N, CA, C and O atoms as a CHARMM CRD file, in Angstrom:
* protein
*
  280
    1    1 MET  N      2.95000 -13.15700  25.18800 PROA 1      0.00000
    2    1 MET  CA     2.38100 -12.13000  24.33000 PROA 1      0.00000
    3    1 MET  C      1.85300 -11.00500  25.19800 PROA 1      0.00000
    4    1 MET  O      1.48800 -11.21000  26.35600 PROA 1      0.00000
    5    2 ALA  N      1.81900  -9.84000  24.63600 PROA 2      0.00000
    6    2 ALA  CA     1.33800  -8.64100  25.30700 PROA 2      0.00000
    7    2 ALA  C     -0.17500  -8.70100  25.50700 PROA 2      0.00000
    8    2 ALA  O     -0.86400  -9.52000  24.89800 PROA 2      0.00000
    9    3 ASN  N     -0.68000  -7.81700  26.37500 PROA 3      0.00000
   10    3 ASN  CA    -2.12100  -7.64500  26.49500 PROA 3      0.00000
   11    3 ASN  C     -2.62600  -7.10300  25.17000 PROA 3      0.00000
   12    3 ASN  O     -2.07400  -6.13800  24.64200 PROA 3      0.00000
   13    4 THR  N     -3.66900  -7.71400  24.62800 PROA 4      0.00000
   14    4 THR  CA    -4.17200  -7.32000  23.31500 PROA 4      0.00000
   15    4 THR  C     -5.61300  -6.87600  23.42500 PROA 4      0.00000
   16    4 THR  O     -6.43800  -7.54400  24.04800 PROA 4      0.00000
   17    5 GLU  N     -5.90900  -5.73500  22.81000 PROA 5      0.00000
   18    5 GLU  CA    -7.26800  -5.21000  22.77300 PROA 5      0.00000
   19    5 GLU  C     -7.70700  -5.16100  21.31700 PROA 5      0.00000
   20    5 GLU  O     -6.95300  -4.71800  20.45100 PROA 5      0.00000
   21    6 LEU  N     -8.92500  -5.61500  21.04800 PROA 6      0.00000
   22    6 LEU  CA    -9.50100  -5.57600  19.71500 PROA 6      0.00000
   23    6 LEU  C    -10.67600  -4.62100  19.73600 PROA 6      0.00000
   24    6 LEU  O    -11.61600  -4.81000  20.50800 PROA 6      0.00000
   25    7 VAL  N    -10.63300  -3.58200  18.88700 PROA 7      0.00000
   26    7 VAL  CA   -11.70000  -2.59200  18.81100 PROA 7      0.00000
   27    7 VAL  C    -12.28800  -2.66600  17.40900 PROA 7      0.00000
   28    7 VAL  O    -11.60200  -2.38100  16.42700 PROA 7      0.00000
   29    8 LEU  N    -13.56200  -3.05000  17.31700 PROA 8      0.00000
   30    8 LEU  CA   -14.23300  -3.18000  16.02500 PROA 8      0.00000
   31    8 LEU  C    -15.40500  -2.22100  15.93900 PROA 8      0.00000
   32    8 LEU  O    -16.14400  -2.03400  16.90500 PROA 8      0.00000
   33    9 ASP  N    -15.56600  -1.62500  14.78500 PROA 9      0.00000
   34    9 ASP  CA   -16.72000  -0.78100  14.50300 PROA 9      0.00000
   35    9 ASP  C    -17.90800  -1.70600  14.24100 PROA 9      0.00000
   36    9 ASP  O    -17.83600  -2.55800  13.35600 PROA 9      0.00000
   37   10 THR  N    -18.97800  -1.55700  14.97900 PROA 10     0.00000
   38   10 THR  CA   -20.13700  -2.43500  14.81400 PROA 10     0.00000
   39   10 THR  C    -20.85900  -2.18700  13.49200 PROA 10     0.00000
   40   10 THR  O    -21.73400  -2.96300  13.11000 PROA 10     0.00000
   41   11 LYS  N    -20.49900  -1.11300  12.79300 PROA 11     0.00000
   42   11 LYS  CA   -21.11800  -0.80600  11.50300 PROA 11     0.00000
   43   11 LYS  C    -20.37900  -1.45900  10.33400 PROA 11     0.00000
   44   11 LYS  O    -20.78400  -1.30300   9.18100 PROA 11     0.00000
   45   12 THR  N    -19.30400  -2.18600  10.62200 PROA 12     0.00000
   46   12 THR  CA   -18.53000  -2.80500   9.55900 PROA 12     0.00000
   47   12 THR  C    -19.35100  -3.92400   8.92800 PROA 12     0.00000
   48   12 THR  O    -19.75500  -4.85800   9.62100 PROA 12     0.00000
   49   13 PRO  N    -19.60400  -3.84000   7.61300 PROA 13     0.00000
   50   13 PRO  CA   -20.42300  -4.85200   6.94700 PROA 13     0.00000
   51   13 PRO  C    -19.65100  -6.14900   6.74600 PROA 13     0.00000
   52   13 PRO  O    -18.43800  -6.20300   6.94900 PROA 13     0.00000
   53   14 LYS  N    -20.36200  -7.17900   6.34900 PROA 14     0.00000
   54   14 LYS  CA   -19.70600  -8.42800   5.99600 PROA 14     0.00000
   55   14 LYS  C    -18.76100  -8.12500   4.83800 PROA 14     0.00000
   56   14 LYS  O    -19.14600  -7.50500   3.84800 PROA 14     0.00000
   57   15 LEU  N    -17.53400  -8.56900   4.98200 PROA 15     0.00000
   58   15 LEU  CA   -16.50200  -8.26700   3.99500 PROA 15     0.00000
   59   15 LEU  C    -16.41200  -9.35300   2.93800 PROA 15     0.00000
   60   15 LEU  O    -16.70900 -10.51900   3.19500 PROA 15     0.00000
   61   16 LYS  N    -15.99300  -8.94600   1.73700 PROA 16     0.00000
   62   16 LYS  CA   -15.70100  -9.92700   0.69800 PROA 16     0.00000
   63   16 LYS  C    -14.56600 -10.80700   1.19700 PROA 16     0.00000
   64   16 LYS  O    -13.72100 -10.36300   1.97400 PROA 16     0.00000
   65   17 SER  N    -14.55200 -12.03100   0.75700 PROA 17     0.00000
   66   17 SER  CA   -13.56700 -13.00700   1.20800 PROA 17     0.00000
   67   17 SER  C    -12.13300 -12.51300   1.02600 PROA 17     0.00000
   68   17 SER  O    -11.30200 -12.67500   1.92000 PROA 17     0.00000
   69   18 GLU  N    -11.83600 -11.90400  -0.14100 PROA 18     0.00000
   70   18 GLU  CA   -10.47600 -11.44600  -0.41900 PROA 18     0.00000
   71   18 GLU  C    -10.06800 -10.33400   0.54900 PROA 18     0.00000
   72   18 GLU  O     -8.92500 -10.29200   1.00300 PROA 18     0.00000
   73   19 VAL  N    -10.99900  -9.43900   0.86100 PROA 19     0.00000
   74   19 VAL  CA   -10.71600  -8.32800   1.77400 PROA 19     0.00000
   75   19 VAL  C    -10.49800  -8.87000   3.18200 PROA 19     0.00000
   76   19 VAL  O     -9.54800  -8.48000   3.86000 PROA 19     0.00000
   77   20 ALA  N    -11.36100  -9.75400   3.61500 PROA 20     0.00000
   78   20 ALA  CA   -11.23700 -10.34100   4.94800 PROA 20     0.00000
   79   20 ALA  C     -9.91100 -11.08600   5.09000 PROA 20     0.00000
   80   20 ALA  O     -9.24600 -10.97500   6.12000 PROA 20     0.00000
   81   21 THR  N     -9.52700 -11.83700   4.07100 PROA 21     0.00000
   82   21 THR  CA    -8.26200 -12.57600   4.10900 PROA 21     0.00000
   83   21 THR  C     -7.07300 -11.62100   4.17800 PROA 21     0.00000
   84   21 THR  O     -6.12900 -11.85600   4.93200 PROA 21     0.00000
   85   22 THR  N     -7.11700 -10.54600   3.39100 PROA 22     0.00000
   86   22 THR  CA    -6.02900  -9.57000   3.39600 PROA 22     0.00000
   87   22 THR  C     -5.90400  -8.90400   4.76000 PROA 22     0.00000
   88   22 THR  O     -4.79800  -8.77600   5.28500 PROA 22     0.00000
   89   23 LEU  N     -7.02400  -8.47900   5.34000 PROA 23     0.00000
   90   23 LEU  CA    -6.99000  -7.87300   6.67300 PROA 23     0.00000
   91   23 LEU  C     -6.43500  -8.85300   7.70000 PROA 23     0.00000
   92   23 LEU  O     -5.62100  -8.48000   8.54500 PROA 23     0.00000
   93   24 TYR  N     -6.87200 -10.08900   7.62700 PROA 24     0.00000
   94   24 TYR  CA    -6.39400 -11.11400   8.54200 PROA 24     0.00000
   95   24 TYR  C     -4.87300 -11.26300   8.45000 PROA 24     0.00000
   96   24 TYR  O     -4.18600 -11.30700   9.47100 PROA 24     0.00000
   97   25 ARG  N     -4.35600 -11.33900   7.23000 PROA 25     0.00000
   98   25 ARG  CA    -2.91200 -11.51500   7.03000 PROA 25     0.00000
   99   25 ARG  C     -2.11400 -10.31800   7.53500 PROA 25     0.00000
  100   25 ARG  O     -1.05100 -10.48700   8.13100 PROA 25     0.00000
  101   26 VAL  N     -2.62600  -9.10700   7.29800 PROA 26     0.00000
  102   26 VAL  CA    -1.93400  -7.89700   7.76400 PROA 26     0.00000
  103   26 VAL  C     -1.87400  -7.88100   9.28900 PROA 26     0.00000
  104   26 VAL  O     -0.82800  -7.59700   9.87200 PROA 26     0.00000
  105   27 VAL  N     -3.00600  -8.18800   9.93300 PROA 27     0.00000
  106   27 VAL  CA    -3.03300  -8.21800  11.40000 PROA 27     0.00000
  107   27 VAL  C     -2.13200  -9.33900  11.91900 PROA 27     0.00000
  108   27 VAL  O     -1.39600  -9.14900  12.88800 PROA 27     0.00000
  109   28 GLN  N     -2.18900 -10.48800  11.28500 PROA 28     0.00000
  110   28 GLN  CA    -1.36100 -11.61600  11.69600 PROA 28     0.00000
  111   28 GLN  C      0.12500 -11.25900  11.63100 PROA 28     0.00000
  112   28 GLN  O      0.86600 -11.52800  12.57600 PROA 28     0.00000
  113   29 GLU  N      0.56400 -10.65900  10.53100 PROA 29     0.00000
  114   29 GLU  CA     1.96600 -10.30100  10.37700 PROA 29     0.00000
  115   29 GLU  C      2.35900  -9.20400  11.35800 PROA 29     0.00000
  116   29 GLU  O      3.46200  -9.22100  11.90500 PROA 29     0.00000
  117   30 SER  N      1.46200  -8.25600  11.58000 PROA 30     0.00000
  118   30 SER  CA     1.73300  -7.18900  12.55000 PROA 30     0.00000
  119   30 SER  C      1.94400  -7.76000  13.94100 PROA 30     0.00000
  120   30 SER  O      2.89500  -7.39300  14.63100 PROA 30     0.00000
  121   31 LEU  N      1.05600  -8.66100  14.35300 PROA 31     0.00000
  122   31 LEU  CA     1.18200  -9.27100  15.67900 PROA 31     0.00000
  123   31 LEU  C      2.44400 -10.13000  15.77900 PROA 31     0.00000
  124   31 LEU  O      3.10200 -10.14500  16.81900 PROA 31     0.00000
  125   32 ASN  N      2.78100 -10.84000  14.70900 PROA 32     0.00000
  126   32 ASN  CA     4.02400 -11.62800  14.71100 PROA 32     0.00000
  127   32 ASN  C      5.23800 -10.72800  14.88700 PROA 32     0.00000
  128   32 ASN  O      6.14500 -11.04700  15.65500 PROA 32     0.00000
  129   33 ASN  N      5.25800  -9.59500  14.17100 PROA 33     0.00000
  130   33 ASN  CA     6.39400  -8.67600  14.29600 PROA 33     0.00000
  131   33 ASN  C      6.46700  -8.04800  15.68300 PROA 33     0.00000
  132   33 ASN  O      7.55300  -7.86500  16.23100 PROA 33     0.00000
  133   34 ILE  N      5.31200  -7.72200  16.24600 PROA 34     0.00000
  134   34 ILE  CA     5.29100  -7.17200  17.60400 PROA 34     0.00000
  135   34 ILE  C      5.83700  -8.20000  18.58300 PROA 34     0.00000
  136   34 ILE  O      6.63700  -7.86400  19.45600 PROA 34     0.00000
  137   35 GLU  N      5.41900  -9.43000  18.44400 PROA 35     0.00000
  138   35 GLU  CA     5.87500 -10.50300  19.33300 PROA 35     0.00000
  139   35 GLU  C      7.38600 -10.71000  19.22300 PROA 35     0.00000
  140   35 GLU  O      8.06300 -10.87600  20.23700 PROA 35     0.00000
  141   36 LYS  N      7.91500 -10.70000  18.00100 PROA 36     0.00000
  142   36 LYS  CA     9.33100 -10.97600  17.77300 PROA 36     0.00000
  143   36 LYS  C     10.24800  -9.80700  18.11300 PROA 36     0.00000
  144   36 LYS  O     11.35200 -10.01200  18.61800 PROA 36     0.00000
  145   37 HSD  N      9.79900  -8.57900  17.83800 PROA 37     0.00000
  146   37 HSD  CA    10.73800  -7.46000  17.83900 PROA 37     0.00000
  147   37 HSD  C     10.42300  -6.31100  18.79600 PROA 37     0.00000
  148   37 HSD  O     11.33800  -5.60500  19.21900 PROA 37     0.00000
  149   38 ALA  N      9.16800  -6.10900  19.14300 PROA 38     0.00000
  150   38 ALA  CA     8.79400  -4.86200  19.82100 PROA 38     0.00000
  151   38 ALA  C      8.97400  -4.89200  21.33200 PROA 38     0.00000
  152   38 ALA  O      9.13200  -3.84400  21.95800 PROA 38     0.00000
  153   39 ASN  N      8.95100  -6.08400  21.92300 PROA 39     0.00000
  154   39 ASN  CA     9.03700  -6.16300  23.38000 PROA 39     0.00000
  155   39 ASN  C      7.90300  -5.37400  24.03700 PROA 39     0.00000
  156   39 ASN  O      8.09300  -4.72800  25.06700 PROA 39     0.00000
  157   40 ALA  N      6.71900  -5.44100  23.41900 PROA 40     0.00000
  158   40 ALA  CA     5.56500  -4.66200  23.86600 PROA 40     0.00000
  159   40 ALA  C      4.82700  -5.35300  25.00300 PROA 40     0.00000
  160   40 ALA  O      4.88600  -6.57300  25.15400 PROA 40     0.00000
  161   41 THR  N      4.13700  -4.55500  25.79400 PROA 41     0.00000
  162   41 THR  CA     3.26500  -5.09800  26.83700 PROA 41     0.00000
  163   41 THR  C      1.79200  -4.86800  26.51800 PROA 41     0.00000
  164   41 THR  O      0.92500  -5.52300  27.09500 PROA 41     0.00000
  165   42 ASN  N      1.50100  -3.94200  25.60100 PROA 42     0.00000
  166   42 ASN  CA     0.11700  -3.66000  25.20600 PROA 42     0.00000
  167   42 ASN  C      0.03000  -3.49500  23.69600 PROA 42     0.00000
  168   42 ASN  O      0.86700  -2.84000  23.07600 PROA 42     0.00000
  169   43 VAL  N     -1.00600  -4.10500  23.11600 PROA 43     0.00000
  170   43 VAL  CA    -1.25500  -4.03700  21.67800 PROA 43     0.00000
  171   43 VAL  C     -2.73300  -3.74300  21.47300 PROA 43     0.00000
  172   43 VAL  O     -3.58700  -4.29700  22.16500 PROA 43     0.00000
  173   44 THR  N     -3.03100  -2.86100  20.51000 PROA 44     0.00000
  174   44 THR  CA    -4.42200  -2.58400  20.15100 PROA 44     0.00000
  175   44 THR  C     -4.59200  -2.76800  18.64800 PROA 44     0.00000
  176   44 THR  O     -3.80400  -2.25900  17.85000 PROA 44     0.00000
  177   45 VAL  N     -5.63600  -3.50500  18.28000 PROA 45     0.00000
  178   45 VAL  CA    -6.02500  -3.66300  16.87900 PROA 45     0.00000
  179   45 VAL  C     -7.36600  -2.96200  16.73500 PROA 45     0.00000
  180   45 VAL  O     -8.33200  -3.30500  17.41700 PROA 45     0.00000
  181   46 PHE  N     -7.42000  -1.97500  15.84100 PROA 46     0.00000
  182   46 PHE  CA    -8.58000  -1.10600  15.68700 PROA 46     0.00000
  183   46 PHE  C     -9.04900  -1.18700  14.24700 PROA 46     0.00000
  184   46 PHE  O     -8.26600  -0.95900  13.32500 PROA 46     0.00000
  185   47 LEU  N    -10.34200  -1.51500  14.04000 PROA 47     0.00000
  186   47 LEU  CA   -10.92500  -1.57000  12.70000 PROA 47     0.00000
  187   47 LEU  C    -12.18000  -0.71800  12.68900 PROA 47     0.00000
  188   47 LEU  O    -13.11200  -0.96200  13.45600 PROA 47     0.00000
  189   48 LYS  N    -12.20400   0.29100  11.81200 PROA 48     0.00000
  190   48 LYS  CA   -13.33500   1.21100  11.73700 PROA 48     0.00000
  191   48 LYS  C    -13.69300   1.46300  10.28800 PROA 48     0.00000
  192   48 LYS  O    -12.83400   1.46700   9.40600 PROA 48     0.00000
  193   49 ARG  N    -14.96600   1.67100  10.06400 PROA 49     0.00000
  194   49 ARG  CA   -15.47500   1.96000   8.72100 PROA 49     0.00000
  195   49 ARG  C    -15.79400   3.44600   8.60400 PROA 49     0.00000
  196   49 ARG  O    -16.41900   4.03400   9.48700 PROA 49     0.00000
  197   50 PHE  N    -15.35600   4.03900   7.50300 PROA 50     0.00000
  198   50 PHE  CA   -15.68800   5.41500   7.14600 PROA 50     0.00000
  199   50 PHE  C    -16.27400   5.37200   5.74100 PROA 50     0.00000
  200   50 PHE  O    -15.53400   5.41500   4.75800 PROA 50     0.00000
  201   51 GLY  N    -17.59500   5.28800   5.63800 PROA 51     0.00000
  202   51 GLY  CA   -18.21500   5.15600   4.31600 PROA 51     0.00000
  203   51 GLY  C    -17.77200   3.86600   3.65800 PROA 51     0.00000
  204   51 GLY  O    -18.00600   2.77800   4.18500 PROA 51     0.00000
  205   52 ASP  N    -17.12600   3.98900   2.49400 PROA 52     0.00000
  206   52 ASP  CA   -16.63800   2.81700   1.76100 PROA 52     0.00000
  207   52 ASP  C    -15.20100   2.44200   2.12500 PROA 52     0.00000
  208   52 ASP  O    -14.61100   1.55800   1.50500 PROA 52     0.00000
  209   53 VAL  N    -14.64100   3.11800   3.13100 PROA 53     0.00000
  210   53 VAL  CA   -13.24600   2.90800   3.49900 PROA 53     0.00000
  211   53 VAL  C    -13.15700   2.21400   4.86000 PROA 53     0.00000
  212   53 VAL  O    -13.84700   2.58700   5.80900 PROA 53     0.00000
  213   54 LEU  N    -12.29700   1.20200   4.93600 PROA 54     0.00000
  214   54 LEU  CA   -11.99000   0.56500   6.21700 PROA 54     0.00000
  215   54 LEU  C    -10.63300   1.07100   6.67900 PROA 54     0.00000
  216   54 LEU  O     -9.68800   1.15000   5.89300 PROA 54     0.00000
  217   55 GLN  N    -10.54300   1.41200   7.95200 PROA 55     0.00000
  218   55 GLN  CA    -9.28000   1.84600   8.53500 PROA 55     0.00000
  219   55 GLN  C     -8.83800   0.79200   9.53900 PROA 55     0.00000
  220   55 GLN  O     -9.57400   0.45100  10.46500 PROA 55     0.00000
  221   56 LEU  N     -7.63400   0.28400   9.34500 PROA 56     0.00000
  222   56 LEU  CA    -7.04000  -0.69400  10.25100 PROA 56     0.00000
  223   56 LEU  C     -5.82500  -0.04600  10.88700 PROA 56     0.00000
  224   56 LEU  O     -4.92900   0.43200  10.19300 PROA 56     0.00000
  225   57 ILE  N     -5.80000  -0.03400  12.21100 PROA 57     0.00000
  226   57 ILE  CA    -4.67100   0.51800  12.95100 PROA 57     0.00000
  227   57 ILE  C     -4.21600  -0.52600  13.95900 PROA 57     0.00000
  228   57 ILE  O     -5.01800  -1.04000  14.73900 PROA 57     0.00000
  229   58 VAL  N     -2.92500  -0.83700  13.93800 PROA 58     0.00000
  230   58 VAL  CA    -2.33800  -1.74400  14.92300 PROA 58     0.00000
  231   58 VAL  C     -1.27300  -0.93500  15.66300 PROA 58     0.00000
  232   58 VAL  O     -0.31700  -0.45600  15.05400 PROA 58     0.00000
  233   59 THR  N     -1.44200  -0.78400  16.97400 PROA 59     0.00000
  234   59 THR  CA    -0.48800  -0.02100  17.77200 PROA 59     0.00000
  235   59 THR  C      0.05600  -0.88500  18.89800 PROA 59     0.00000
  236   59 THR  O     -0.57900  -1.84700  19.33100 PROA 59     0.00000
  237   60 ASP  N      1.24300  -0.52100  19.36000 PROA 60     0.00000
  238   60 ASP  CA     1.82700  -1.19700  20.51500 PROA 60     0.00000
  239   60 ASP  C      2.69500  -0.20900  21.27500 PROA 60     0.00000
  240   60 ASP  O      3.00600   0.87400  20.78000 PROA 60     0.00000
  241   61 ASP  N      3.07800  -0.59300  22.47200 PROA 61     0.00000
  242   61 ASP  CA     3.93600   0.26500  23.28700 PROA 61     0.00000
  243   61 ASP  C      5.36300  -0.28700  23.34700 PROA 61     0.00000
  244   61 ASP  O      6.06100  -0.13800  24.34900 PROA 61     0.00000
  245   62 GLY  N      5.77300  -0.92200  22.25700 PROA 62     0.00000
  246   62 GLY  CA     7.09600  -1.52700  22.19800 PROA 62     0.00000
  247   62 GLY  C      8.21500  -0.53300  21.97300 PROA 62     0.00000
  248   62 GLY  O      8.00200   0.67900  21.97700 PROA 62     0.00000
  249   63 ILE  N      9.40500  -1.06100  21.77900 PROA 63     0.00000
  250   63 ILE  CA    10.61300  -0.25000  21.70300 PROA 63     0.00000
  251   63 ILE  C     10.74600   0.52200  20.40200 PROA 63     0.00000
  252   63 ILE  O     11.53500   1.46400  20.33200 PROA 63     0.00000
  253   64 GLY  N     10.00100   0.15300  19.37400 PROA 64     0.00000
  254   64 GLY  CA    10.07000   0.87900  18.10200 PROA 64     0.00000
  255   64 GLY  C     11.37000   0.61900  17.37500 PROA 64     0.00000
  256   64 GLY  O     12.13100  -0.28000  17.73400 PROA 64     0.00000
  257   65 PHE  N     11.61800   1.42100  16.34400 PROA 65     0.00000
  258   65 PHE  CA    12.84000   1.28100  15.57100 PROA 65     0.00000
  259   65 PHE  C     13.23000   2.63100  15.00000 PROA 65     0.00000
  260   65 PHE  O     12.41900   3.55300  14.92300 PROA 65     0.00000
  261   66 ASP  N     14.47400   2.72400  14.60600 PROA 66     0.00000
  262   66 ASP  CA    14.99100   3.95200  14.02300 PROA 66     0.00000
  263   66 ASP  C     14.62600   3.96200  12.54400 PROA 66     0.00000
  264   66 ASP  O     15.12000   3.13800  11.77400 PROA 66     0.00000
  265   67 VAL  N     13.76500   4.89100  12.14800 PROA 67     0.00000
  266   67 VAL  CA    13.29900   4.98000  10.77400 PROA 67     0.00000
  267   67 VAL  C     14.47000   5.16800   9.81000 PROA 67     0.00000
  268   67 VAL  O     14.43300   4.67200   8.68400 PROA 67     0.00000
  269   68 GLY  N     15.49800   5.87600  10.24400 PROA 68     0.00000
  270   68 GLY  CA    16.67000   6.08500   9.41300 PROA 68     0.00000
  271   68 GLY  C     17.41100   4.81800   9.07000 PROA 68     0.00000
  272   68 GLY  O     18.11400   4.77000   8.06100 PROA 68     0.00000
  273   69 ASN  N     17.27300   3.79800   9.87900 PROA 69     0.00000
  274   69 ASN  CA    17.93000   2.50900   9.63100 PROA 69     0.00000
  275   69 ASN  C     17.02600   1.49200   8.96800 PROA 69     0.00000
  276   69 ASN  O     17.45600   0.37700   8.66900 PROA 69     0.00000
  277   70 ALA  N     15.77200   1.86500   8.73400 PROA 70     0.00000
  278   70 ALA  CA    14.80800   0.90800   8.16400 PROA 70     0.00000
  279   70 ALA  C     14.97500   0.79200   6.66900 PROA 70     0.00000
  280   70 ALA  O     14.25000   0.03500   6.02400 PROA 70     0.00000
């Protein structure tokens, strides 16, 4: 697996169970896809709160894909 960095906003409140489970599944699937397809060496998972909105960003330095073929 690639080097993985986790960046969390310390202001993120305790999440409802359904929200936490959904975020977990999205990150899990993202990491699985990166492992299987991206050939990445670095991965960052970023979670930040903006008021009532949570922003989740998963980035990697993998090979990517052609959007036209997706």
